MISE-765735 format. One record per residue: residue in one letter; z, x negated, y negated of N, C-alpha, C, CB in turn. Coordinates in steps of 0.001 Angstrom, whole numbers, plus 500000, padded with zeros to 6 digits. Each point is the difference from the previous one (the first is absolute). Glycine has a CB too. Example, Ala and Ser with C-alpha at 12.3 -4.5 7.8 and 13.67 -1.06 7.14 Angstrom:
<rs>
a507800486810505690500000500890498810500000499100498800501246501892501173
s498034498458497777500060499180498810500730500770498910497855498816500628
</rs>
This chain:
<rs>
m689304698337605622501057499734499634500516500770498739499446497997501182
i501922501562498474500299501109498775499511499425498619502225500925501217
e497172500160497845499638499403498876501154499639499036497916501176500370
k501487497932498700501174499334499416500944500863498985498526497918500275
k500788503313499441500310500913499251501104500624500379498001500107499465
s502041499515502194501449501277500592501424499460499262498991500442502990
a501054498160497065501428499840499450500367500766498921499901497949500678
e498606501725498109501216500280498962499674501757499793500163497107498430
t499039503573502791500347501156500278501266500611500094498283499529500742
l502440499669500484501385499931500352500795500211498858499560498551501758
v500395500121497454500788500080498573499806501091499361499870497910499663
s498999502358499854500024501275498676499690501072500480499309498840498262
g500225501524503331499423501428500206498907500186499179502062500932500535
t497000498084498747499100500613499525498839499115500282501421501241498416
s497189498846501348499091498804500112498831500724499241500803498685502432
s497905500440497317498989500578499248499217501110500803499875497802498726
e500781502072502694499227501222500727500832500804500362498362498941500810
v501419502426499638500618500976500181500843499784501561498141501361498254
s502650498000501983500512499698501378501685500227500005497878498128500412
p502631502100500630501455500131500210500518498576500058499849502254501277
p501456497336498647500366498841500590499839499761501161501157500012498705
l498992498987501715499887499292501417500937500743500952499500497615499000
e501511502320501008501079500817500315500191501440500440500373498487498686
s498735501828500389499905502039500102498617499731500673501260501618497363
t497890498057502831498696500331500639500327500335501056498677498748499054
p500686502383501582499878500517501220499643498906501251499327502145498581
r500985497571502262499563499524501276499067500638500948501927499199499685
p497033500413500690499410500875501066500633500208500954498332499455499531
e501969501839500862500778500285501814499678499210501051499929502197499716
g498952497121500157499889499283501392500459498808499535498069501088501239
r502390498283497392500449498856499922501531500118500334498114499326498389
l502385501648501335501442500385500183500316500037501062500098501022498508
h499129499806502540500286500161501232500013498370500723498903502713499860
f499886496632499916499973498617500342501437499028499797497412500427499334
q502906499821499537501313499379499505500905500230500947499629500277497756
q500753500929502401501139500521500569500136499502501728499747502165498033
e498890497798502392499943499452501421500125498796500393498903501426500122
f500495497886498443500107498381500478501714500071499737497192498476499055
l503391501905499873501513499578500157500701500168501004500041500322498223
r499549501165502389500548500322501338499930498929501055499386502225499465
a499415497052500614499829499247501176500920498141499158496841501890501375
h502802497938497544500318498726499376500965500098499042497948499298500387
p503292501006499675500761500371499108500464498690499597500485502292500796
p499749497811497781499982498393499548501944499812500401497421499886497302
r502875498678502413501023499523500363501086500666499420498888498127500400
v501186502239498104500813500670499178499194500949499342501506498220499783
r499328502652500209499730501675499319500897500501499151499095500670501876
f500049500047497287501075500531499130501009501282500717498184499286497910
a502940500768501330501249500885500452499509501275500008501798498675499063
a499293501931501514499688501557499736499848500725498669501154499986501896
d499955499284497548500317500805498664499080499403499014502524500478500438
i496247498477499792499321500011499155498591500603500368501485498237499183
r498443502416501982498869500845500337500418501578499535499252498274502154
e502175502119498347500584501073499232499484500165498593501933499645501352
g498565499381497674499703500176498669498409499817499411502486499252499957
n496891500607500860498357499967500133499288501340500453500277497537500673
r500523503324499679499140501095500900498896500295498714502189501392501936
a497665498701496995498909500802499283498531498761500114502107501677497942
d497966497210502732499118499177499956500374499211501221499529500129497510
p500556500085504199500440499028501007498645498871500173501772502027501362
s497507498432498173498742498994500243500170498775499430498514501711500019
k502506498626498700500028498379499178500669498955501038500467501027497318
v500428499545503070501078499261501015499396499360501313501729501749499216
d497333499206501114499308500126501393498937498553499913500077503199500265
h499108497261498456499027498685499548500469498894500187499160500975498468
f502163498551500870500393498978499266500551499539502005500765500825496271
e499699499695504517500341499285501027498590500147500816502794500373499884
f496269500096500144498657499789500266499438498538499956499871502255499144
m500405497693499341499555498699499844500726498720500544499157501157498190
m501817499253502143501362498592500553499068500157501193503239500206499116
a496819500954501678499517499936501643498749498992499810500681502768500989
l498323497537498377498843499253499670500141498328499805499363502310498925
m501515497800499834500737498210500604500053499577501113501350500094498754
e499679500753501892500492499620501288499076499734501244501777501244499095
a497059499729500660499142499914501365498619499300499758501070502250500867
h499127496665497592499066499280499723499350499119501347501178500110497560
p497653499729502768500268499104501085499640498684499687499709501696501492
i501581497422499213500428498425499841499341499253501102502338500469499003
i496344498798501061499536499595500703500477498889499996498545501288499993
p502120498217501528500892498349499970499019498873499377501439500457502472
l499051499030496599498944498677499260500060499250501095500475499756497383
e500353500035503586500357498733500856498894499879500946502546500215499870
v496932501197500457499422499961501174498730500444499777501927500237501190
c497709500152497362498499500790499608499755499565498802500176502110501130
t498575497451498358499430499581498928498677500374499649501394498475500380
f498516502255498366499239501047499478498293499139499874502538501457498473
g497463497000501666498894499508500404499972498830498589498736502439501657
s502313498140497738499934498548498666501219500110499310497415499982499278
d503365498809500335501154499576499349499988501130498777499943497192500757
l499276503258498517499860500964498922500195501029500622498625499035498623
l501020501808502045500173501338500486501629499803500910496825500693500164
d503702498206500257500979500384500639501383499750498930498571499478502465
a500911499835496432501033499877499181499998501283498940499903497313500396
r498867503488499760500124501227499077500522501147500901498005499277498377
r502317500565502696500638501225501208501600499219499780497505500690502458
a502556498050497371501719499922499956500084500249498699500781498272501725
l498547501687497234500239500519498770500489501352499893498447498547499425
a500826502322501224499719501427500165501749500414500895496441499859500236
y503564499418501030501145500097500601501268499842498836498706499079502313
q501489499710497266501132499650499504500276501145498509499582497132501204
i499174503339498233500159500908498828500955501437500631497304499012498733
i501752501582502482500681501031500478501361499913500303498083500460500656
i502396498132500073501047500316500169501339499689499257498638500074501677
r500623499493496895501135499747499039500001501625499100499601496757499765
q499410503829500261499741501297499584500908500964500541497810499389499762
l501763500527501891500912500842500909501862499977499489497888499257502229
g502230499639497809501440499547499359500235500691498711499859497685500980
h499486502357498272500298500162498640500344501939500600498045497481497999
t500923502538502483499859502065500218501246500494500775497131500190500469
r503372498775500487501292500613500945501059499842498946499393499215502657
s500771499650496680500904500198499165500191500896498960499904498276500677
l498993502229498795499675501167499257500654501394500767497681498654499105
v502169501632501926500290500812501018501695499890500070497454499637501293
a502938499359499073501324499630500511501027500399498483498960497699502098
n500191501890496940500929500179498422499764501522499889499503497480498425
a499281502801501716500122501551499578501001500934500913497472499753499192
n502691499842501863501024501183501247501413499537499331498529499959502988
i501708499052496228501434500228499368500103500310498912500687498780501073
r497969501421497897499885500103498745500333498841499077500325502149500653
n499423496628500031500345498825498960498647499819499123501790498615501725
r497842501976497109499167499880499150499640498351499850500889502367498972
v500044497257500561499836498448499675499312499221501442502418500051498141
g497925500412503096499111498981500842498761500975500288502053498378501275
v497650502780498455498932500560500320499141499741498485501163501822502074
g498884497886496887499542499747499023499393498276500238501691502103498707
t499324496936501865499582498816500149498919499746501010502104499568499213
s498371501382501814499039500102500823498504500149499823501840500644500734
l498334500490498227498400500394499797499260498900499081500573502687500105
r500363496685499064499355498795498824499342499287500912501776499620498120
c498916499735503316499190498972500897498949500713500714501958498530500375
m498204502768500052498625500577500396498863500043499106501281501241501253
l499025498984497741499065500142498854499248498412499885501696502087498599
e499446496767501154499434498683500393499320499534500612501088499922499648
m498875500956501966499395499737501208498532500267499788502074500546501331
y497685501049498038499140500501499731499021499110499050501436501979500578
a499313497366498230499261499143499207499407498699500500501344501029498516
f499539498380502449499794498859500946498585500282500718502695499612500405
a497241501458499976498718500249501138498893500391499100501366500945502164
q498812499891496472499107499945499076499332498910499289501086501658500026
f500061496951499993499230498821499665499174499415500740501458499739498974
f498969500631502416498870499244501152498678501048500125502155498761501734
n497678502624497738499153500614500369498571499546499001501981501849501014
q497822497077498897498764499478499528499163499204501070501132499929497766
p497529500066502188499428499330501016500018498369499777498595502195500370
d501265497232498454500639498530499989501139499486500250498825500057498825
r502451500819501077500860499654500564500629500034501568499848500331497760
l499308500917502538500062500303501631499311498946500791499956502479499625
s499142496635499531499158498844500606500355498638500153498597501241499200
d502772499236499596500778498118499398500843500001501445500727499880496507
y498809499626504167501017499074501348500994499452499335498257499143501578
r501511499758497508501324499334499267500831500716499578499003498548499359
l500576502529499868500990500860499499500963501059500365498587499347499024
i500487501289502218500768500138501446501067499396500603498236500381500248
e501382498593499811501114499178500833501012499420499127498373499370501709
v501676500482496642501097499589499351500742501016500179499139498597498527
f500462503159501828501226500649499741500424500151501096499607500982498215
l499677498483502880500772500263501607500971498623500119497637501415501499
l502100497429498053500669499044500330500764499473499012498551499737501488
g501235500887497266500461499185498805501245500378499367497780499651499603
q502573500328499206501296500552499419499805499819498474501589499373502094
s499497501700497365500248500413498631500689498524499344500414502964500611
f498993496665498176501102498892499431500536500307498471498713498093501490
a501275503328498779501251500666498650500829499630499998499725501600499827
v501389498350499215501144499098499573500601500517501529500398499861496742
g500496498993503319500624499989501442499159499501501370501240501969498896
g497581498034500783499099499892501206499793498458500373498748502265499315
w501646496865499594499843498488500579501817499227500259497078499696498257
y503620501281501855501474499461500427499725499072501248501424502264499203
e498157498562502028500019499117501194499336498873499617500052501693501623
w498603498473498133498944498562499985500857498893499174497397501404499864
e503154499068499160500637498962498782501082499103500962499914501918497504
h500850498997503217500992499432500896499493499352501142501384501599499292
v497441498714501555499594499012500907499108498730499273500054502039501849
w499638498176496942499144498789499745501024498951499299497596501431499687
e503560498895499727501017499270499304500643499129501655500643502169497297
e499489498596503482500508499418501367499452498961500637500521501894500289
t497864498183499619498829499390500541500320498665499376498199502036500244
h501445498322497955499224499119499444501259499159498955497356501675500267
g503664499121500013501346499072498761499458500455498963500711497566500830
e498516503314498486499509500188498824499668501507499518499253497696500468
p501176502702498641499342501574499618498327499882499713502492500813498646
m497032500595502350498779500086499985499251499849498860500520501088501603
p498373498120498300499177499951498674498964501062499831500304497615500046
q499490502498498713498960501264499594498659499998500840500856499895497485
d498575498722502544498839500147500592500184500685501646499152497852498280
a501776501629502301500282500496501626500350501783499679501403497151501227
r499308503084497829499898501266499987498899501049499948501669499098499323
q497486500093499616498628500831499574499044499949501465499996499141496997
f500195499679503729499193500078500973500485501105501249499364497479499171
f501883502361501209500614501633500594499699500888499552501546499503500423
e498545500930498083499775501380499799498348500031500188502264500519498272
k497013498618501588498461500305499807499535500048501798499518498434497082
l501329501140503643499481499831501425500506501465500756500216496997500037
i500916503715499770500708500757500739500445500870499093500492498523501654
g499535501573496990500747500865498726499265501424500019500491497761498255
l499938503278501993499472501366499687499892500290498829500746500671501630
p498211500123497996499872500395498276501063500583499699497773500417499772
r502416499755498965500852500360499323500223501836500315499350497620498266
l501766502927501404500094501519500119498829500753499391502449499750499928
n497698499788498789498976500498498894498805500377500571500850498592498370
k498280500290501610498733499733500737499958501030501556500029497130498789
i500676503035501747499920500584501207499909501436499569501252498203501386
l499852502394497542500018501553499840498788499865498976502817500967500390
k496079498391498961499659500408498678498582500891500974501074497573497588
p498032501992503266499194501124500275500435501374500383498841498272500498
a502333501839500037500706501637499769500453500661498667500885499425502084
h499424499705497082500028500129498440498969500589499235501127498215500205
e497835501096500298498698500143498917499450501011500690499412497653499043
g500818502737502169499027501090500633500698501239499901498893498509501657
d502703501483498101500421501273500333501464500482498949498856499439502778
k501044501180496027500600500207499327501402500540500604497896500046498667
g501652501263502418501194500359500559500992499159500846498699501766499806
f500402497144500628501032499072500645500789499099499340498674500168501498
s500645499632497290501033499068499152501285500954500043498159498663498179
f501493502651501072501311500705499565500976500290501327498621501214497887
l500966498729503435500764500166501031500808498807500139498458501509500981
y500825497325499028500533498851500234501246499706498679497459499221501424
w502555500829497464500554499796498882501247500869500219497853499428498600
r501842502118502163500877500766500079501092499609501081498316501540499067
y501308497884501761500890499890501252500131498553500016499250502081501429
s500381496982497410500562498614499937501243499957499424497942499136499864
e502409502312499873501146500094498931501429500190500725498292501134498228
y501698498997503193500512499945501202500229498438500493498859502363500382
v500458496431499004500540499059500680499971499295498522499263500099502901
h500440500016495861500443499166498733501271501228499796497289498520498660
p503832500696500736501072500837499026499625500830498888501258498289500458
a497692502928499962499900500728499158500396501428500414498455498384499135
f502687501809500303501124501531500298499453501141499563502068498921499608
a497490501108499351499737501345498940499201500994500436500124498672498252
r498570501234502487499112500624500084500476500741501369498300498480498494
p502343500818502918500292500350501007501092500967499852499081498042500858
r501875501190498609501337500906499138499674501310499718500753498114498753
a498323501994500005499300500979499472499640500976501127499215498481498157
e500055501284502679499378500896500658500876500647501085497980498783499393
f502956500634501113501140500432500587500469501088499348500462497977500734
e500187501726497976500934500854499179499090501281499851501394497995498613
e497325502099501258499201501261499660499814500969501297498688498583498122
a501353500463503064499924500675501541500888500514500183498977498787500964
i502805500651498533500917500862500081500285501035499045500609498371501106
g498778501507498330500183501025498462500595500019499401499528501022500402
h500571497417498969500663499668498809498892499977498905501888498655501235
g497607502164498318499040499826499018500271499061498634499437502268500994
d501913497626498704500322499180498446501326499078500767499341502299497476
p500393496656503530501105499311500285500876499012499063498737500381501889
m502195499266498293500374498484499072498797499091500084502630499907500605
s497470499034498403499025499085499945500172499141500889499682500305498017
f501619499241503040499909498982500721500384501116501436500676497465498029
g498805503563502065500469500583501311500926500972500077499555498148500675
s500723502978500135501282500908500052500099499500501459499788502373498208
s501758498052501766500677499738501356499658500339501435501399500165498477
q497782500936500969499636501002501308498933498957500587500299502864498994
y498487496871500121499450498827500381500064498842500843499908500834498502
y501007498427500809500936498977500794500578500105501502500585499810497734
e499831501833502111500915500352501128498618500109501164502481501560498505
q496473499274501031499144500468500950499109498915500614500118502124498811
e499629496815500278499508498759500618500602499179501248499399499986497758
v501636500166502105501136499417500845500583500500501348500452499504497875
k499755502259501644500411500323501176498902501202500707502616499253499085
e496162501031500356498961500523500618498644499620500127501324501293499512
g498325498079499315498921499257499709498970501051498812500281498533502771
a498593500998497430499083500721499027499674501355500361499061497944499479
p500766502990499438499181501341500299499014499702501194500068500824497418
m499781500297503060498914499970501101498809500264499020501371500961502323
k498434499814496933498805500066499050499093498709499539501451501846499238
l499481497058500343499686498575499864499439499460501060501610499784498656
i499114500440502528499534499282501340498922500345500503501877499766500532
l497735501627499594498613500345500049498876499715499103501115501392500955
e499136498732497929499027499206498821499717498844500447500884500881498119
d500155498298502392499648498042500148499163500134501339502630498478499003
i497642502622502088499409500294501277498693499931499389501730501456501419
g497819499684497956498707500094499883499300498923499392500452502124500020
a500186497157498902499416498848499428499472498766501152501667500678497835
g499415499032502863499968499069501189498590500569500556502849499561500594
s496738501930500035499384500362500678498309499530499589502156501747500493
f498385498648498198498311499818498990499590498600499911500488501899498229
c500885496924501952499565498710500350499439499469500787501100500000499274
l499092500539502126499950499886501302498450500715500109502911500009500696
e496459500637498600498997500641499974498796499061499076501645502332500411
m498833497114498709499120498756499281499997499116500674500365500309498102
f500801499481503197500063498611500268499153499881501259502341499572498902
w497274501366501900499940499946501653498508499779499737502045501756501384
p496844498926497951498593499790499823499731498387499920499772502404498733
i500980497320500058499883498466499924500202499231501134500669500245497976
m500886500079502590500352499043501337498713499947500976502686500743499985
l496524500346500192499227500061501224498825499169499056500812502579501735
n499006497066497372498624499399499468500458498500500335499095501843497819
i502290497532502418500148498733500050499988499449501444501152500253497860
d499398500932502883500137499651501357498403500013500742502699501103499951
p496751497645500170498641499986500819499791500736501115499910498074499332
h500921502410501413499924501037501009499709501444499565501516498556501132
f498429501701497497499287501446499506499210499589498898501859501684500581
d497375497101499499499161499706498932498636500841500515501190497435499245
d497952503403500390498946500739500392499226498996500617500097501766498322
e499908496720500857498515499592500282500330498469501586498774500699496313
l502544499442503522500968499164500607500078500352501448501260499771497878
r499179501442502148500789500966500999498802500184501754501414501769497106
p497214497933502629499176500118501343500396498856500819497970501126498980
r502173497669499934500285498806500803501008499622500123498518499454499629
i502835501202499909501223499735500208500025500625501485500962499941497381
v498710501367502497500192500997501131499557499115501792499168502421497723
q499519497005501805499351499297500911501008499181500325497776500205499294
i502377498656500152501639499077500170500588500417500874500538499611498034
l500331501633501434501227500603500718499620500331501323500955500938497999
t497918499812502067499239500004501372499687499437501091499598500637498848
d499853498142500690500124498824500692501292499479500523498228499652498741
l502909500306500621500958499593500203500979500908500530499269498550498559
g500343502602501917500772501319500820500993500230499215499623499568502335
f500344500367496475501112501111498932499434501502500443500283498250497370
d498631502057502735499820501284500003500271500886501031498710499256498708
k501792499838502729500681500332501062501451500289499722498384498737501198
s502283500366497915501787500158499687500437501418499558500124497523499067
</rs>
């Protein structure tokens, strides 16, 4: 697994030990060769455009590695739930949770690529924030007590969020059925039965475990919230406006609309996304019981008995 210091190293370029940032760490030749061969055999459904690759000639492995992580998610074995059980409700719930997380993360990752291809940095930043959130969600479950809590996993698979707006349909149906507003005790019952934990509780393990994650989450949340100053300043600096007007230059506004963000910023965001997937993938394999070191022999035997090894 990636060490917790890696995120801080990515942000600051330094650590208590002498080690280069993750994105500049040389990868073994064999690993690069494997990635290239895997991508030839299993190219992801959405790929970076030629100008993204051209702009990243100094380190083409960054783009390839991002696509490789995408291809791994697409290739993750999804064994049909309707025809195969792993031997218990808990293990079946764990693999369903793993599939849901992978599919959601894959969707955000594809969104980042599609937005990067048109240099839409707002879309890239929003996708990155969502990717970081899915990493944090996987981290939330990366605890023995939570992975063994069938009730908690079931709530995430079948429940819903009762944030602001989450009660609208419930209240409407209740009033149609009972002819009166939903009472508070009924709201409490439903929220306890199927309500998801609040987002700050889900994010807490990731925030507590890695300051680098917190920095990246804050930075890319600015593309979700109406925080304009920092993204605009980064854009202005990248196009050579060292001292722009307080509210932005006309060149900034025109380029945002007609051309999109400078390639330099898009490539930085791709690097952050690649790092996020590096953190995400090992945790994901812990959640899926198919890859659990202790459970795997038993699950392989189940799949063999059902004939999945022949498909």
